[in-house]
C-alpha positions as CSV (number, residue, x, y, z in Angstrom):
1,M,-164.1,-30.7,155.8
2,G,-167.1,-28.6,156.9
3,K,-170.0,-29.7,159.0
4,T,-173.0,-31.0,157.1
5,V,-176.1,-29.0,158.0
6,V,-179.5,-30.5,157.4
7,R,-182.2,-27.9,156.8
8,Y,-185.9,-28.5,157.1
9,T,-188.2,-26.3,155.0
10,R,-191.7,-25.2,155.9
11,G,-194.5,-24.6,153.5
12,P,-198.3,-24.1,153.6
13,L,-199.1,-27.1,155.9
14,K,-202.0,-25.6,157.9
15,P,-204.8,-27.5,156.0
16,I,-203.0,-30.8,156.3
17,L,-202.3,-30.3,160.0
18,F,-206.0,-29.7,160.6
19,F,-207.0,-33.1,159.2
20,M,-204.1,-35.1,160.7
21,P,-205.7,-35.8,164.1
22,L,-208.9,-36.9,162.5
23,A,-207.1,-39.3,160.1
24,A,-205.1,-40.7,163.0
25,F,-208.3,-41.3,165.0
26,V,-209.9,-43.2,162.0
27,I,-206.8,-45.4,161.6
28,F,-206.9,-46.2,165.3
29,L,-210.6,-47.3,165.1
30,L,-209.9,-49.5,162.0
31,D,-206.9,-51.1,163.7
32,W,-209.0,-51.7,166.9
33,A,-211.9,-53.2,165.0
34,C,-209.8,-55.4,162.8
35,P,-206.7,-56.4,164.7
36,K,-204.0,-58.2,162.8
37,P,-203.0,-61.7,164.1
38,A,-199.8,-61.6,166.1
39,R,-196.8,-63.0,164.4
40,P,-195.1,-65.8,166.3
41,P,-191.4,-65.0,167.1
42,V,-188.9,-66.6,164.6
43,Q,-187.2,-69.4,166.5
44,P,-183.8,-70.9,165.4
45,P,-183.8,-74.6,164.7
46,A,-183.3,-76.9,167.7
47,R,-179.7,-77.9,168.3
48,N,-179.9,-81.7,168.4
49,L,-176.3,-82.6,167.6
50,T,-174.5,-84.9,170.0
51,K,-171.0,-83.9,168.7
52,T,-169.2,-80.7,167.9
53,V,-169.3,-79.9,164.2
54,M,-167.0,-77.0,163.3
55,G,-167.2,-76.0,159.7
56,Y,-164.5,-73.8,158.2
57,Y,-165.8,-70.9,156.2
58,P,-163.2,-69.1,154.0
59,S,-163.8,-65.4,153.6
60,W,-162.8,-65.5,150.0
61,R,-165.5,-68.0,149.2
62,R,-168.4,-65.7,150.2
63,S,-169.7,-65.5,146.6
64,A,-169.9,-69.3,146.4
65,L,-171.9,-69.6,149.6
66,D,-173.2,-66.5,151.4
67,Y,-174.5,-66.3,154.9
68,T,-178.1,-66.8,153.9
69,Q,-177.2,-70.2,152.2
70,I,-175.4,-71.9,155.1
71,N,-177.3,-74.8,156.7
72,Y,-176.6,-73.8,160.3
73,E,-178.7,-76.7,161.6
74,Y,-175.9,-79.1,160.9
75,L,-173.2,-77.0,162.6
76,T,-172.3,-76.1,166.2
77,H,-169.4,-73.9,165.3
78,I,-168.1,-71.9,162.3
79,A,-164.4,-71.2,162.0
80,H,-164.2,-67.9,160.0
81,A,-161.0,-68.1,157.9
82,F,-158.5,-66.3,157.9
83,T,-156.8,-63.4,159.6
84,K,-153.0,-63.5,160.3
85,P,-150.2,-62.0,162.4
86,D,-147.3,-60.0,161.2
87,A,-143.8,-60.4,162.6
88,Q,-144.2,-57.3,164.7
89,G,-147.2,-58.7,166.6
90,N,-150.0,-56.9,164.7
91,L,-153.3,-58.6,163.7
92,V,-153.7,-58.3,159.9
93,V,-157.3,-58.4,158.7
94,S,-158.2,-58.1,155.0
95,E,-161.2,-55.9,154.0
96,D,-163.2,-58.8,152.6
97,Y,-162.9,-60.7,156.0
98,L,-165.4,-58.5,157.8
99,Y,-168.8,-60.1,157.6
100,P,-171.1,-59.0,160.5
101,E,-174.1,-60.6,158.8
102,L,-172.5,-64.0,159.1
103,L,-171.9,-63.6,162.9
104,S,-175.4,-62.2,163.4
105,E,-177.2,-65.0,161.6
106,A,-175.0,-67.7,163.1
107,H,-175.7,-66.5,166.6
108,R,-179.4,-66.2,165.9
109,Q,-179.2,-69.9,164.9
110,N,-177.3,-70.8,168.1
111,V,-174.0,-71.4,166.2
112,K,-170.7,-70.1,167.7
113,V,-168.2,-68.4,165.5
114,V,-164.4,-68.4,166.1
115,M,-161.9,-66.2,164.3
116,S,-159.4,-68.5,162.6
117,I,-155.9,-67.1,162.4
118,G,-153.3,-68.4,160.0
119,G,-154.0,-71.1,157.4
120,W,-151.8,-72.4,154.6
121,G,-149.8,-69.5,153.1
122,N,-150.8,-67.1,155.9
123,C,-148.3,-68.1,158.6
124,E,-145.1,-66.2,157.8
125,G,-145.7,-63.8,160.7
126,F,-146.2,-66.4,163.4
127,P,-142.5,-67.0,164.3
128,G,-141.7,-63.3,164.7
129,M,-144.9,-62.6,166.6
130,A,-144.3,-65.4,169.1
131,A,-140.6,-64.7,169.6
132,T,-140.9,-62.1,172.3
133,R,-143.2,-61.3,175.2
134,A,-143.7,-57.8,173.8
135,T,-144.8,-58.9,170.3
136,R,-147.0,-61.7,171.8
137,N,-148.7,-59.2,174.2
138,R,-149.3,-56.8,171.3
139,F,-150.9,-59.5,169.2
140,I,-153.0,-60.9,172.0
141,S,-154.3,-57.5,172.9
142,Q,-155.3,-56.7,169.3
143,V,-156.9,-60.2,168.9
144,L,-159.0,-59.6,172.1
145,D,-160.1,-56.1,170.9
146,F,-161.1,-57.5,167.5
147,V,-162.9,-60.5,168.8
148,K,-164.9,-58.6,171.4
149,S,-165.8,-55.7,169.1
150,H,-167.0,-58.0,166.4
151,H,-168.7,-60.5,168.7
152,Y,-166.7,-63.6,168.0
153,D,-166.9,-66.5,170.4
154,G,-163.3,-67.3,170.4
155,V,-160.1,-67.9,168.5
156,D,-158.8,-70.7,166.3
157,I,-155.0,-71.0,165.8
158,D,-153.8,-72.5,162.5
159,W,-150.0,-72.2,162.5
160,E,-148.8,-74.3,159.5
161,F,-146.3,-75.2,160.9
162,V,-144.3,-74.9,164.1
163,S,-141.0,-76.3,162.8
164,N,-138.0,-76.1,165.2
165,P,-137.2,-76.2,168.9
166,V,-137.2,-72.4,169.3
167,E,-140.6,-72.1,167.7
168,M,-141.8,-75.0,169.8
169,Q,-141.0,-73.2,173.0
170,N,-142.3,-69.8,171.8
171,F,-145.6,-71.6,170.7
172,V,-146.0,-72.8,174.3
173,S,-145.5,-69.3,175.7
174,F,-147.9,-67.8,173.1
175,I,-150.7,-70.4,173.7
176,K,-150.4,-70.1,177.5
177,E,-150.7,-66.3,177.4
178,L,-153.4,-66.3,174.8
179,S,-155.4,-68.9,176.7
180,A,-155.2,-67.0,180.0
181,S,-156.4,-63.8,178.3
182,L,-159.3,-65.5,176.6
183,K,-160.4,-67.4,179.7
184,A,-160.3,-64.2,181.8
185,Q,-163.1,-62.7,179.7
186,S,-166.7,-62.8,180.8
187,P,-168.0,-65.1,179.4
188,P,-164.7,-67.0,178.7
189,L,-163.8,-67.1,175.0
190,L,-163.0,-70.4,173.2
191,L,-159.5,-71.4,172.1
192,T,-159.1,-74.1,169.4
193,M,-156.3,-75.2,167.2
194,A,-156.0,-76.8,163.8
195,A,-153.2,-79.4,164.3
196,P,-151.0,-81.4,161.9
197,S,-152.3,-84.9,161.6
198,G,-149.1,-86.8,162.6
199,P,-145.6,-86.8,164.0
200,Y,-143.8,-85.2,161.1
201,W,-144.9,-81.7,162.2
202,G,-146.5,-82.7,165.4
203,K,-143.2,-83.4,167.0
204,W,-142.7,-79.7,167.4
205,I,-145.9,-79.1,169.4
206,N,-145.9,-79.9,173.1
207,Y,-149.4,-81.3,173.3
208,E,-148.6,-82.9,176.7
209,V,-148.2,-79.4,178.2
210,L,-150.8,-77.5,176.1
211,A,-153.8,-79.9,175.9
212,G,-155.4,-78.2,179.0
213,D,-155.2,-74.7,177.4
214,F,-157.4,-75.6,174.4
215,D,-161.1,-76.2,174.3
216,Y,-160.6,-78.3,171.2
217,I,-157.6,-79.6,169.3
218,S,-158.6,-80.3,165.7
219,A,-156.6,-82.9,163.7
220,M,-156.3,-82.1,160.0
221,T,-157.0,-85.7,159.0
222,Y,-156.6,-85.2,155.3
223,D,-153.8,-84.4,152.8
224,Y,-152.1,-87.6,153.6
225,H,-151.2,-87.9,149.9
226,G,-150.8,-85.1,147.4
227,E,-148.2,-83.2,145.4
228,W,-145.8,-83.5,148.4
229,S,-145.9,-87.3,148.6
230,D,-143.6,-89.6,146.6
231,H,-146.6,-91.9,145.6
232,S,-150.3,-91.6,144.9
233,G,-152.8,-92.5,147.6
234,H,-156.0,-91.5,149.4
235,N,-156.4,-87.9,150.5
236,S,-158.1,-89.0,153.7
237,P,-158.2,-92.8,154.3
238,L,-160.1,-94.1,157.3
239,Y,-157.5,-96.8,157.7
240,S,-153.9,-97.3,156.4
241,C,-153.4,-100.1,153.9
242,G,-150.5,-102.4,153.2
243,L,-147.1,-100.9,153.6
244,D,-148.2,-97.3,153.2
245,T,-146.9,-95.2,156.0
246,C,-148.4,-91.8,155.1
247,G,-151.1,-92.1,157.8
248,S,-154.9,-92.3,158.1
249,F,-157.8,-91.0,160.1
250,N,-157.3,-93.9,162.6
251,D,-153.6,-93.5,162.8
252,S,-154.0,-89.8,163.7
253,Y,-156.6,-90.5,166.4
254,L,-154.3,-92.9,168.1
255,Y,-151.3,-90.5,167.7
256,F,-153.2,-87.7,169.5
257,L,-154.2,-90.0,172.3
258,S,-150.6,-91.1,172.7
259,R,-149.6,-87.4,172.9
260,G,-151.9,-86.7,175.9
261,V,-154.8,-85.1,174.0
262,P,-158.0,-86.6,175.5
263,A,-160.7,-87.8,173.2
264,S,-163.1,-85.4,174.8
265,K,-161.1,-82.5,173.3
266,L,-160.2,-84.0,169.9
267,L,-162.0,-83.0,166.7
268,L,-161.2,-85.1,163.6
269,G,-161.1,-83.6,160.2
270,L,-163.5,-84.3,157.3
271,A,-162.5,-83.4,153.8
272,F,-165.1,-81.9,151.5
273,F,-162.4,-82.2,148.7
274,G,-160.1,-84.6,147.0
275,R,-156.7,-85.0,145.3
276,S,-156.0,-86.2,141.7
277,F,-153.0,-88.2,140.6
278,D,-151.9,-88.8,137.0
279,C,-150.9,-92.4,137.4
280,G,-154.1,-94.3,137.1
281,E,-153.6,-96.4,140.3
282,L,-153.1,-96.1,144.0
283,Y,-149.6,-96.2,145.6
284,Q,-147.8,-95.5,142.3
285,K,-145.3,-92.8,141.2
286,F,-147.0,-89.8,139.6
287,Q,-146.1,-86.4,138.0
288,R,-149.0,-84.1,138.9
289,S,-151.6,-83.8,141.7
290,S,-154.5,-81.3,141.8
291,Y,-157.1,-80.2,144.2
292,Y,-160.8,-81.0,143.6
293,G,-163.8,-79.7,145.6
294,Y,-166.6,-82.2,146.1
295,V,-168.8,-80.5,143.6
296,E,-166.0,-80.8,141.0
297,V,-165.8,-84.6,141.7
298,L,-169.6,-84.8,141.2
299,D,-169.1,-83.2,137.8
300,L,-166.5,-85.8,136.9
301,L,-169.0,-88.6,137.7
302,K,-171.6,-86.8,135.5
303,D,-169.0,-86.9,132.7
304,G,-168.7,-90.6,132.9
305,W,-165.9,-91.2,135.4
306,T,-166.1,-94.4,137.3
307,R,-166.5,-94.5,141.1
308,L,-164.5,-97.2,142.9
309,W,-164.4,-98.2,146.5
310,D,-161.4,-99.2,148.6
311,D,-162.5,-101.8,151.1
312,C,-159.3,-101.5,153.1
313,A,-159.1,-97.6,153.3
314,Q,-162.9,-97.3,153.5
315,V,-163.0,-94.4,151.1
316,P,-163.9,-94.0,147.4
317,Y,-162.0,-92.8,144.4
318,V,-162.8,-92.1,140.7
319,R,-161.0,-93.1,137.6
320,K,-161.2,-91.5,134.1
321,P,-162.1,-94.2,131.5
322,D,-159.1,-95.1,129.3
323,Q,-156.8,-92.5,130.9
324,P,-154.3,-92.8,133.7
325,I,-155.8,-90.4,136.2
326,I,-157.6,-91.0,139.5
327,V,-159.1,-88.7,142.2
328,S,-159.3,-89.7,145.8
329,Y,-162.1,-88.0,147.7
330,D,-164.8,-88.4,150.3
331,D,-168.5,-88.9,149.6
332,E,-171.7,-89.6,151.7
333,E,-170.7,-93.2,152.4
334,S,-167.1,-92.5,153.6
335,I,-168.2,-89.4,155.6
336,S,-170.8,-91.5,157.3
337,L,-168.2,-94.1,158.3
338,K,-165.9,-91.5,159.7
339,C,-168.8,-90.0,161.8
340,R,-169.5,-93.5,163.0
341,Y,-165.8,-93.8,164.0
342,V,-166.0,-90.5,165.9
343,L,-169.1,-91.8,167.8
344,D,-167.5,-95.2,168.6
345,K,-164.2,-93.6,169.8
346,R,-166.1,-91.0,171.8
347,A,-164.1,-88.1,170.2
348,A,-165.5,-84.6,170.7
349,G,-166.6,-84.2,167.1
350,V,-165.3,-83.1,163.7
351,I,-164.0,-80.1,161.7
352,I,-164.7,-79.7,158.1
353,W,-162.5,-78.2,155.4
354,E,-164.6,-76.6,154.1
355,I,-168.3,-76.1,153.9
356,T,-168.5,-74.1,150.6
357,Q,-167.2,-77.1,148.6
358,D,-170.3,-79.2,149.3
359,D,-173.0,-79.8,146.8
360,D,-175.1,-76.9,145.4
361,P,-176.3,-74.4,148.0
362,G,-179.5,-75.6,149.7
363,V,-178.5,-79.2,149.1
364,P,-175.4,-79.8,151.2
365,V,-175.3,-83.6,151.0
366,L,-172.1,-84.1,152.9
367,L,-172.9,-81.6,155.6
368,K,-176.4,-83.2,156.0
369,T,-174.7,-86.6,156.3
370,V,-172.7,-85.3,159.2
371,G,-175.7,-83.7,160.8
372,D,-177.8,-86.9,160.4
373,A,-175.0,-89.0,161.9
374,F,-174.7,-86.8,165.0
375,Q,-178.4,-86.0,165.5
376,N,-179.8,-86.7,169.0
377,L,-182.7,-88.8,168.0
378,N,-184.1,-88.9,171.6
379,E,-184.1,-85.0,171.7
380,G,-185.7,-84.9,168.3
381,K,-188.5,-87.3,169.3
382,Q,-189.1,-85.3,172.5
383,A,-189.3,-82.0,170.5
384,E,-191.8,-83.6,168.1
385,Q,-193.9,-84.8,171.0
386,E,-193.8,-81.3,172.6
387,K,-194.9,-79.8,169.3
388,K,-197.9,-82.3,169.1
389,R,-198.9,-81.5,172.7
390,S,-198.8,-77.8,171.9
391,L,-201.0,-78.2,168.8
392,K,-203.5,-80.2,170.8
393,G,-203.6,-77.6,173.6
394,E,-202.3,-80.0,176.2
395,R,-200.5,-78.8,179.3
396,R,-198.2,-80.7,181.5
């Protein structure tokens, strides 16, 4: 391919050149006589949240909620989902993942962004990558290069799931090496993990050894019931009810504490989605279960479905009139109760799967509920007082 040469042509410009200095002088006089008011610098919204709020943002959902529509004021972190490893230790990044505008705007708004690696259906490469020091080193090196060149604030590991003793030991080696590399950067980069909610998969993760290597461990406190369970139930109950042993928000919190994860590092998961069951009642046999985003549940309510409330589980569900189908989900009331739980238990905060499933762009009712629950009212009042003093021309 030959070099591109840009040519500039010259024409009869002498008359124009003669008048250019005079025109410039006139413009200068007009600008000096009528100066424009200075524009105040654009300031990001104050960060008044008392807890960490990490919202997952799937790269394939960009058309549903682009970076200009995200309500950053209710977030402290965004987990940009997903990249993945291959078995040879290479970082695999799809073309549609790259989104520099998201990182630029998030940082302008004082929100950190971590690259989330893995996710459901994206984890086949983890066992091979973690199996040897050579493949781990290759992967960690590529992750560091990508994170630094694209200005991420850290890494989120979502291996679903570590599932045997060999993988368990290799996971320890991988996390220890990754953590050391991230913390050696200046400034240090974050390391977080999306973790299974209970002992079924959690038994293969050595939290007692690894808790110190993570900045946050995020419990996926949802999907307690679904197409994999042998009975219907709530997607994300706050408390377990009766003889149901599938778990709950509260059960998971206690489980992680028992495994050596301090509350100060524990993020609990909020579901902006629900699950349907074609049996018409809770804790019954069913044939099919489907996924419903929160907006889809709102559409059901508009179509005449009935909202019910479970006093024991402290979450809602909807039933289709005259048909045996229910959908368990979370709404403003149950999200508020879970945020209150996080505050009472002094957990570090929450993760959200995922922020594009909230109500229409610009009106994120669930995310706003989270932000309102964790707002630092004292800081908010102080900021308002400072604003009033500034308007009055007062000085301290």
